[in-house]
C-alpha positions in Angstrom: -108.3 63.1 102.8 -105.1 65.1 102.4 -103.1 62.5 104.3 -104.7 59.8 102.2 -103.5 61.5 99.0 -100.0 61.8 100.4 -99.9 58.1 101.3 -101.2 57.2 97.8 -98.5 59.5 96.2 -95.8 57.9 98.4 -97.0 54.4 97.4 -97.0 55.4 93.7 -93.5 56.8 94.0 -92.4 53.6 95.8 -93.8 51.5 93.0 -92.0 53.7 90.5 -88.7 53.4 92.4 -89.2 49.7 92.8 -89.9 49.3 89.1 -86.8 51.3 88.3 -84.7 49.2 90.6 -86.2 46.0 89.3 -85.5 47.2 85.7 -81.9 48.1 86.7 -81.5 44.7 88.3 -83.0 43.0 85.3 -80.6 45.0 83.0 -77.6 44.1 85.1 -78.4 40.4 85.5 -80.5 39.1 82.7 -79.8 41.2 79.5 -77.3 39.9 77.0 -73.9 41.5 77.6 -71.6 39.9 75.0 -69.9 41.9 72.3 -68.5 39.3 70.0 -69.9 37.5 66.9 -68.6 34.0 67.3 -70.8 31.3 69.1 -68.4 31.1 72.0 -65.3 32.8 73.3 -62.8 31.3 75.9 -61.0 33.1 78.6 -58.0 31.7 80.5 -57.7 32.7 84.1 -54.2 32.1 85.6 -53.5 30.7 89.0 -53.6 33.5 91.6 -55.3 35.9 89.2 -56.9 39.0 90.6 -60.3 40.4 89.7 -58.5 43.0 87.6 -56.8 40.2 85.6 -60.2 38.7 84.9 -61.6 42.1 84.0 -58.9 42.6 81.5 -59.7 39.2 79.9 -63.4 40.1 79.7 -63.0 43.7 78.5 -63.0 43.0 74.7 -65.8 40.5 75.1 -68.5 42.5 77.0 -70.6 45.5 76.1 -70.9 47.0 79.6 -68.2 46.2 82.1 -69.6 48.5 84.7 -72.8 46.5 85.0 -70.7 43.3 85.1 -68.6 44.8 87.9 -71.7 45.6 89.9 -73.1 42.1 89.7 -69.7 40.5 90.3 -69.4 42.5 93.5 -72.9 41.6 94.7 -72.2 37.9 94.0 -68.8 38.1 95.7 -67.0 36.9 92.6 -64.4 39.6 92.9 -62.9 37.9 96.0 -63.4 34.3 94.8 -61.5 34.0 91.5 -61.0 30.4 90.2 -58.2 29.6 87.7 -59.1 27.7 84.6 -60.4 27.8 81.0 -64.0 29.1 80.7 -66.5 29.5 77.9 -68.6 32.6 77.4 -71.3 32.0 74.8 -72.8 34.6 72.6 -75.9 36.2 74.1 -75.0 35.3 77.7 -76.1 37.8 80.4 -73.9 38.8 83.3 -75.4 36.3 85.7 -74.7 33.4 83.4 -71.2 34.7 82.7 -70.4 34.9 86.4 -71.8 31.4 87.0 -69.8 30.0 84.1 -66.4 31.5 85.1 -67.0 30.6 88.7 -67.8 26.9 88.4 -67.5 25.6 84.8 -63.8 25.0 84.3 -63.6 23.3 80.8 -60.8 20.8 80.2 -58.5 21.0 77.2 -57.4 18.2 74.9 -53.7 17.9 75.4 -51.7 15.8 72.9 -48.1 15.1 72.1 -46.0 12.6 70.1 -42.6 12.0 68.5 -40.6 14.3 70.7 -36.9 13.6 70.8 -36.2 14.9 74.3 -37.8 15.9 77.6 -37.0 19.5 76.8 -39.0 19.3 73.6 -41.8 17.5 75.3 -41.9 20.2 77.9 -42.1 22.9 75.2 -44.9 21.1 73.4 -47.0 20.6 76.6 -46.4 24.2 77.8 -48.3 25.5 74.7 -51.4 23.6 75.9 -51.6 24.1 79.7 -50.7 26.9 82.1 -47.4 25.4 83.4 -44.4 26.8 81.5 -41.7 24.7 79.8 -39.0 25.4 82.4 -41.3 24.2 85.3 -42.3 21.2 83.3 -38.7 20.2 82.4 -37.6 20.7 86.0 -40.1 18.2 87.4 -39.8 15.8 84.5 -36.0 15.6 84.9 -36.0 15.5 88.7 -33.4 12.9 89.7 -35.3 12.2 92.9 -38.5 11.5 91.0 -36.8 9.4 88.3 -35.0 7.3 90.9 -38.1 6.8 93.0 -40.0 5.5 89.9 -37.2 3.4 88.4 -36.4 5.7 85.5 -33.1 7.3 84.5 -32.3 10.4 82.5 -32.0 8.2 79.5 -35.3 6.4 79.9 -37.4 9.2 81.3 -38.9 10.1 78.0 -40.5 6.6 77.9 -42.8 7.5 80.8 -44.9 9.8 78.5 -47.1 7.6 76.3 -48.1 9.7 73.3 -51.8 10.2 73.0 -54.6 12.8 73.6 -55.5 13.4 77.2 -58.0 15.7 79.0 -56.5 18.2 81.4 -57.7 21.3 83.1 -55.8 24.2 81.6 -54.6 25.3 85.0 -52.8 22.0 85.6 -49.4 22.5 87.4 -46.2 20.9 86.2 -46.3 18.4 89.1 -49.9 17.5 88.4 -49.1 16.8 84.8 -46.1 14.6 85.7 -48.2 12.6 88.2 -51.0 12.1 85.8 -48.6 10.9 83.1 -47.0 8.4 85.6 -50.5 7.0 86.2 -51.1 6.8 82.5 -47.8 5.0 82.0 -48.7 2.3 84.6 -52.2 2.0 83.0 -50.6 1.5 79.6 -48.3 -1.2 80.9 -51.1 -3.4 81.9 -50.8 -7.1 82.7 -51.2 -8.1 79.0 -48.3 -5.8 77.8 -46.1 -6.8 80.7 -46.6 -10.5 80.0 -45.6 -9.9 76.3 -42.5 -8.0 77.4 -41.5 -10.7 79.8 -42.0 -13.3 77.1 -39.5 -11.3 75.0 -37.1 -11.1 78.0 -37.3 -7.3 77.7 -38.2 -4.7 80.3 -40.7 -2.0 79.5 -37.7 0.5 79.1 -36.1 -1.9 76.6 -39.3 -2.3 74.7 -39.7 1.5 74.5 -36.1 1.9 73.3 -36.6 -0.7 70.6 -39.9 0.9 69.7 -38.2 4.3 69.3 -35.9 2.8 66.7 -38.8 1.2 64.9 -40.6 4.5 65.0 -37.7 6.3 63.3 -37.1 3.5 60.8 -40.6 3.6 59.2 -43.5 5.9 59.2 -45.7 3.1 57.8 -47.7 1.6 60.6 -48.4 -1.6 58.6 -44.6 -2.2 58.2 -43.6 -1.7 61.8 -44.1 -5.3 63.0 -41.8 -6.5 60.2 -39.1 -4.0 61.0 -39.4 -4.9 64.7 -38.9 -8.5 63.7 -35.6 -7.7 62.0 -34.2 -6.1 65.1 -35.5 -8.9 67.3 -33.8 -11.4 65.1 -30.5 -9.5 65.4 -30.9 -9.0 69.1 -31.4 -12.7 69.7 -28.2 -13.8 68.0 -26.1 -10.9 69.4 -25.8 -9.2 66.0 -25.4 -5.4 66.2 -28.6 -3.7 65.4 -26.9 -1.4 62.9 -29.8 1.0 62.9 -29.1 4.3 61.0 -31.5 6.3 63.2 -29.4 5.5 66.3 -26.3 6.9 64.5 -28.2 10.1 63.6 -29.3 10.4 67.2 -25.7 9.8 68.3 -24.5 12.7 66.1 -27.2 15.0 67.6 -26.6 13.8 71.1 -22.8 14.2 70.9 -23.0 17.7 69.3 -26.0 18.8 71.4 -27.7 20.1 68.2 -31.0 18.3 67.9 -32.2 20.8 65.2 -29.8 19.6 62.5 -31.3 17.6 59.6 -29.5 14.5 58.6 -31.0 12.7 55.6 -28.1 10.3 54.9 -25.7 8.4 57.2 -22.1 8.3 55.8 -19.4 5.7 56.4 -17.5 8.2 58.6 -20.6 8.4 60.9 -20.5 4.7 61.7 -17.4 5.0 63.9 -18.7 7.8 66.1 -18.0 6.8 69.7 -21.4 6.9 71.4 -23.4 4.2 73.2 -26.2 5.1 70.9 -24.2 4.0 67.9 -25.5 0.5 67.2 -23.0 -0.1 64.5 -20.2 0.3 67.1 -21.9 -1.2 70.1 -24.1 -4.4 70.1 -27.4 -4.6 71.9 -29.9 -1.9 72.6 -28.7 1.7 73.2 -29.0 3.1 76.7 -32.3 4.8 76.1 -34.9 6.1 73.7 -33.9 8.0 70.6 -37.4 9.5 70.2 -40.9 9.1 71.6 -42.5 6.1 70.0 -46.1 5.9 69.0 -48.3 3.3 70.6 -48.3 1.4 67.3 -44.5 1.2 67.4 -44.6 -0.1 71.0 -47.2 -2.7 70.2 -45.3 -3.6 67.0 -42.3 -4.6 69.2 -44.5 -6.6 71.6 -46.2 -8.4 68.7 -43.3 -8.4 66.2 -43.6 -10.4 63.0 -41.9 -13.8 63.2 -39.7 -14.2 60.0 -36.2 -14.9 58.8 -35.2 -11.4 57.7 -32.0 -9.8 59.0 -31.7 -6.8 56.7 -33.8 -4.1 55.1 -33.3 -1.0 53.0 -35.5 1.7 51.6 -37.6 0.7 48.6 -37.0 3.3 45.9 -40.0 2.0 43.9 -42.4 2.0 46.8 -41.6 5.1 48.8 -42.0 4.9 52.5 -41.6 1.1 52.6 -38.5 -1.1 52.6 -37.1 -4.2 50.9 -36.3 -7.0 53.3 -33.6 -9.7 52.8 -32.6 -12.9 54.6 -29.0 -12.9 53.4 -26.3 -10.2 53.3 -25.7 -10.9 49.5 -29.4 -10.2 48.7 -29.3 -7.1 51.0 -26.3 -5.8 49.1 -28.2 -6.0 45.8 -31.1 -4.1 47.3 -28.7 -1.6 48.9 -26.9 -0.8 45.7 -30.2 0.1 44.1 -30.9 2.5 46.9 -27.4 4.0 46.8 -27.7 4.6 43.1 -31.1 6.3 43.6 -30.0 8.5 46.5 -26.8 9.6 44.6 -29.1 10.6 41.7 -31.0 12.8 44.1 -27.9 14.6 45.1 -28.4 13.9 48.8 -25.0 14.1 50.4 -26.0 14.5 54.1 
């Protein structure tokens, strides 16, 4: 009888211990451990991060790091860190958190447009993925890569078609560049290539023309007409005489792309630069900015007309007045000159 009581007592103690352990496991694994009020918080785990790096990211988000540590150790997460962007939702327990940051890398929406140089593009992209701007610029400007893919330092910007793309945050500089090369070839499909060939232009030349159109007008519904003016000039060998190319020539020659130039002066028209389309006929050697898709397609589908000139319309801001003859253009231009002088814009 005495032994039986001892066995019963031991069994009861075992049940209590098991219950305590089960409770502790439950508390560790299945009780909410978030300490923020928003619906979701994101953590960014860098490439080659240690568990301590992850722990530092999680510290302001969790109520009890010790319980998280215990479960992370049991689930072998501490030695199997995965880089990326991960979501932690309000109310998640430790088990859900570990499962999320181990296998649910969430892409980011990466977007860029209207950059004037590879350096600026690299800076823009580096704010959205892990790769830094120096790494990005190095691979973008690699002479070996450019030569292998039929680009030059002057046309390299045209490889990056402005849009929104999905990337994993931990994308490397090389991975970004290779993806953009694929997107470039996808963009230049058979239909667009056929249109470029019909214009007797290469994709690089289309992109260069589109960059001028992009700078000339922000009005998408006017871009085909502006493109038509430049195509008319190009066909007869007339200099493009595009003010944005002169502005780019000034910036390119000085190396100062931060300067703001609102007005092109007569003295600027003689600057000796291949980008100065007043001085040199034909297209400049490369892009003066990153054109939108609408500007690229405006060149490929330019409006057929007899206009050779245009100037800003001071009565319909953002748009332009177009003319077929130089005499009519001069009338339109004098109206613009009077207006800009009244505004006191000297540069």
